C-alpha positions in Angstrom: -73.7 37.8 74.8 -74.4 41.3 74.5 -71.6 41.6 72.0 -73.1 38.6 69.8 -76.5 40.7 69.4 -74.7 44.1 68.8 -72.8 41.9 65.9 -75.8 40.1 64.6 -76.0 43.3 61.5 -72.2 42.8 60.3 -73.5 38.4 60.3 -76.6 39.2 58.5 -74.8 41.2 55.9 -72.4 38.5 55.3 -74.5 36.2 54.9 -76.8 38.3 52.1 -73.8 38.7 50.3 -72.3 35.5 50.1 -75.5 34.2 49.0 -76.1 37.2 46.4 -73.4 35.1 44.6 -74.2 31.9 45.6 -77.6 32.1 43.9 -76.7 34.5 41.0 -77.6 33.2 37.6 -74.2 32.6 35.9 -73.3 34.5 33.3 -72.8 32.9 29.8 -72.2 34.0 26.9 -72.8 33.0 23.2 -71.5 33.5 20.2 -72.3 32.3 16.3 -70.0 32.4 13.4 -71.7 33.5 10.1 -68.8 32.5 8.1 -66.7 35.4 8.0 -67.6 37.2 11.7 -68.3 35.8 15.4 -71.4 37.3 16.3 -72.1 38.1 20.3 -75.7 36.6 20.4 -76.0 37.1 24.8 -79.1 39.5 24.3 -79.9 37.8 21.5 -83.6 36.1 21.1 -83.3 32.3 19.0 -86.0 32.9 16.2 -86.2 36.7 16.4 -83.2 37.8 16.1 -81.0 34.0 14.6 -81.8 30.6 13.9 -80.4 27.5 14.6 -81.2 25.2 11.2 -80.1 21.5 10.7 -79.2 20.2 13.9 -75.9 18.2 12.4 -73.8 21.7 12.7 -72.7 23.5 15.4 -75.0 26.4 15.6 -73.5 28.9 19.0 -70.3 28.0 20.9 -69.2 29.6 24.2 -66.8 32.0 22.9 -65.6 32.9 19.5 -63.5 30.3 19.0 -64.3 26.9 17.0 -62.9 24.9 19.4 -64.7 26.4 22.0 -67.5 24.2 23.3 -71.0 23.9 21.9 -74.1 25.7 23.4 -76.9 25.2 20.8 -76.7 22.4 17.8 -77.8 23.5 14.3 -76.4 25.8 11.7 -76.3 29.3 12.7 -77.9 32.4 10.6 -78.6 35.4 11.4 -81.5 37.1 11.1 -81.1 41.2 9.3 -83.7 43.5 10.0 
């Protein structure tokens, strides 16, 4: 019983490490195509840095590739500042 009590901090540390990975938000990338270049918009704010107009098109994708899964619908338009 004493050995189990001595190992409790180790078990708590392992449990905390597993919980940190299990409940961390997923790292998602998002890219928009401006007609020439793929732009990483993962850290940009929609409506301030770029727009997704015309709902019938693909605005952003999960990778800089035309066959990557769609993230948002619309026509991608970068806002020049």
